[in-house]
C-alpha positions as CSV (number, residue, x, y, z in Angstrom):
1,X,-8.5,4.8,-8.3
2,X,-5.0,5.0,-10.0
3,X,-3.9,2.0,-12.1
4,X,-0.9,0.5,-11.1
5,X,2.0,0.4,-13.1
6,X,4.9,-1.1,-13.5
7,X,7.2,1.0,-10.5
8,X,11.1,1.6,-9.6
9,X,12.0,3.8,-7.7
10,X,13.9,4.0,-4.3
11,X,13.3,2.4,-0.6
12,X,11.9,3.6,2.3
13,X,12.8,0.9,5.0
14,X,10.8,1.5,8.2
15,X,12.0,-2.4,9.4
16,X,9.8,-2.0,13.1
17,X,7.7,-5.3,13.7
18,X,4.3,-4.7,14.3
19,X,4.1,-1.2,13.1
20,X,-0.3,-0.4,14.8
21,X,-2.8,2.3,12.7
22,X,-2.4,4.1,15.5
23,X,1.2,5.2,14.5
24,X,0.2,4.9,11.5
25,X,-1.9,7.4,11.5
26,X,-2.6,8.6,15.1
27,X,-6.8,8.9,15.8
28,X,-7.4,12.6,16.4
29,X,-6.4,13.0,12.4
30,X,-9.3,10.6,11.7
31,X,-11.5,13.2,11.4
32,X,-9.9,14.4,8.3
33,X,-11.7,13.2,4.8
34,X,-9.3,15.5,2.8
35,X,-6.8,12.1,1.4
36,X,-5.2,14.2,-0.6
37,X,-3.7,16.5,3.0
38,X,-3.5,13.2,5.1
39,X,0.8,12.8,3.9
40,X,1.2,15.4,6.4
41,X,-0.2,13.2,9.2
42,X,1.7,10.4,8.3
43,X,4.0,8.2,11.2
44,X,2.8,12.3,13.4
45,X,4.2,11.3,16.5
46,X,6.8,9.6,15.2
47,X,7.5,12.4,12.8
48,X,7.6,15.9,14.8
49,X,8.4,16.5,18.5
50,X,6.1,18.3,20.8
51,X,6.2,21.2,19.1
52,X,5.6,20.4,15.7
53,X,8.8,20.6,14.3
54,X,10.0,17.2,12.1
55,X,12.8,15.3,13.6
56,X,15.7,15.2,11.7
57,X,16.8,11.9,12.5
58,X,13.1,10.3,11.7
59,X,13.1,8.3,8.5
60,X,10.5,10.2,6.0
61,X,12.6,13.5,7.7
62,X,15.9,12.5,5.7
63,X,16.4,14.2,2.3
64,X,17.2,10.4,0.7
65,X,13.5,9.3,1.5
66,X,11.6,12.0,-0.6
67,X,10.3,10.7,-3.7
68,X,10.0,6.9,-2.8
69,X,7.2,4.9,-3.6
70,X,8.0,2.5,-2.2
71,X,8.1,1.2,1.9
72,X,9.8,-1.6,3.2
73,X,8.3,-2.2,6.5
74,X,9.0,-4.8,10.1
75,X,6.1,-7.8,10.8
76,X,2.9,-7.5,11.4
77,X,2.5,-3.8,9.7
78,X,-1.2,-2.2,9.4
79,X,-1.9,-4.5,13.0
80,X,-4.6,-2.6,15.6
81,X,-7.5,-0.7,14.7
82,X,-8.9,-1.0,10.8
83,X,-9.0,2.7,10.1
84,X,-9.0,3.4,6.4
85,X,-7.0,6.2,6.9
86,X,-3.8,4.2,7.4
87,X,-3.7,2.7,3.4
88,X,-5.0,6.7,3.0
89,X,-1.7,9.0,4.7
90,X,0.9,6.5,2.7
91,X,-0.5,7.1,-0.7
92,X,-0.8,10.8,0.1
93,X,2.4,10.7,0.9
94,X,3.4,9.2,-2.0
95,X,4.2,5.0,-1.3
96,X,2.1,2.9,-3.6
97,X,3.8,-0.4,-2.1
98,X,4.6,-1.5,1.2
99,X,6.6,-4.6,1.7
100,X,6.7,-6.4,4.0
101,X,6.9,-10.4,6.0
102,X,3.2,-10.2,7.2
103,X,-0.1,-7.4,7.4
104,X,-2.7,-7.3,8.9
105,X,-5.6,-8.7,7.0
106,X,-8.4,-5.5,7.2
107,X,-5.0,-3.6,6.5
108,X,-4.2,-5.2,3.2
109,X,-8.0,-5.3,2.0
110,X,-7.4,-1.3,3.4
111,X,-4.9,-1.3,1.3
112,X,-5.9,-3.1,-1.5
113,X,-9.8,-0.6,-1.9
114,X,-6.2,2.1,-1.8
115,X,-4.4,1.6,-4.7
116,X,-1.9,0.5,-2.3
117,X,-0.1,-3.1,-3.0
118,X,0.9,-4.8,0.4
119,X,3.4,-7.0,-0.8
120,X,4.2,-10.0,1.1
121,X,7.5,-12.0,1.1
122,X,9.6,-14.6,3.0
123,X,11.8,-13.7,6.1
124,X,14.8,-15.0,3.7
125,X,14.3,-12.2,1.0
126,X,12.8,-9.5,2.9
127,X,16.0,-9.5,5.0
128,X,18.4,-9.6,2.5
129,X,16.0,-6.3,0.6
130,X,16.5,-4.5,3.3
131,X,20.0,-5.1,4.4
132,X,20.8,-4.0,0.7
133,X,18.3,-0.5,0.9
134,X,19.9,0.1,3.8
135,X,23.1,0.0,2.6
136,X,22.6,2.2,0.2
137,X,19.2,4.5,0.5
138,X,19.2,5.5,-3.1
139,X,19.3,2.0,-4.5
140,X,16.6,1.2,-6.3
141,X,13.6,-2.2,-6.2
142,X,11.4,-2.6,-9.3
143,X,7.7,-4.0,-9.1
144,X,5.6,-6.1,-11.6
145,X,2.3,-6.7,-10.3
146,X,1.1,-8.9,-13.8
147,X,4.2,-10.5,-13.4
148,X,3.9,-10.2,-9.4
149,X,7.4,-9.7,-9.2
150,X,10.0,-7.8,-7.2
151,X,13.5,-7.0,-8.2
152,X,16.2,-6.3,-5.6
153,X,19.0,-3.7,-6.4
154,X,21.2,-6.5,-6.9
155,X,19.2,-7.7,-9.8
156,X,17.7,-11.2,-7.6
157,X,13.4,-11.8,-8.9
158,X,11.3,-12.1,-6.1
159,X,7.2,-13.5,-6.6
160,X,4.5,-12.9,-4.4
161,X,1.4,-14.0,-4.0
162,X,-2.0,-11.7,-4.6
163,X,-5.8,-12.7,-5.2
164,X,-6.1,-12.8,-8.8
165,X,-9.0,-10.4,-8.4
166,X,-7.4,-8.2,-6.2
167,X,-4.5,-7.6,-8.9
168,X,-7.2,-7.7,-11.4
169,X,-8.2,-4.7,-9.6
170,X,-5.5,-2.6,-9.4
171,X,-4.0,-3.3,-12.4
172,X,-7.2,-1.7,-13.8
173,X,-7.2,0.8,-11.0
174,X,-10.6,0.2,-9.9
175,X,-12.2,-1.0,-6.1
176,X,-14.3,-3.7,-5.3
177,X,-17.3,-1.4,-5.8
178,X,-16.1,0.5,-9.2
179,X,-15.7,-3.4,-10.8
180,X,-19.6,-3.3,-9.5
181,X,-20.5,-0.5,-11.3
182,X,-18.6,-1.3,-14.7
183,X,-20.7,-4.4,-14.6
184,X,-24.0,-2.5,-14.5
185,X,-25.5,-3.1,-18.3
186,X,-24.7,-6.5,-17.9
187,X,-26.3,-6.8,-14.4
188,X,-29.6,-4.6,-15.9
189,X,-29.5,-7.2,-18.9
190,X,-29.2,-10.2,-16.7
191,X,-32.8,-8.0,-14.5
192,X,-33.7,-8.1,-17.9
193,X,-34.0,-11.4,-18.7
194,X,-35.4,-12.3,-15.0
195,X,-38.4,-10.5,-15.3
196,X,-39.6,-12.2,-18.8
197,X,-42.7,-14.5,-19.1
198,X,-41.4,-17.8,-19.3
199,X,-42.9,-19.4,-22.7
200,X,-45.0,-22.3,-22.7
């Protein structure tokens, strides 16, 4: 997993509320196990017409969206089924962070396990940021995970909450299993101590 470092990027704005995982990655793509190729399927039913041609008015198809690493979404992003393909597709497209006012719990957990940072801002701050990036699609935000802060295009700095363990894993570039595997030597040493006879 790629460690999450400080990033500065322009932002894709998709402010729809209650975007569920079937909209993020339709069920017909769930048989795909190659994460690298899932970026083309991200928001497929919104992004392409019936003939498979890109819809020029959809935000991901606009030239100014290309290369963005941050998505600002509406409330309750990632609701619906627990499919891990949703963060896979977002990361494969190039996103490293999604900003919302609330995330579905399972999506949030899956996102963190796949090096995608879910950032929760209060509604007022979210609205200010959305207004800035909508007015100027080239406007950039900076995200500093170590400091747990987002710097808006106008210079405003907003902090965001994150579980300390999740923060550690993202900064180190390990998932939960990777964290445990890194402790293999300590676990083996502990097991060895526990099997030793107790001296009288």
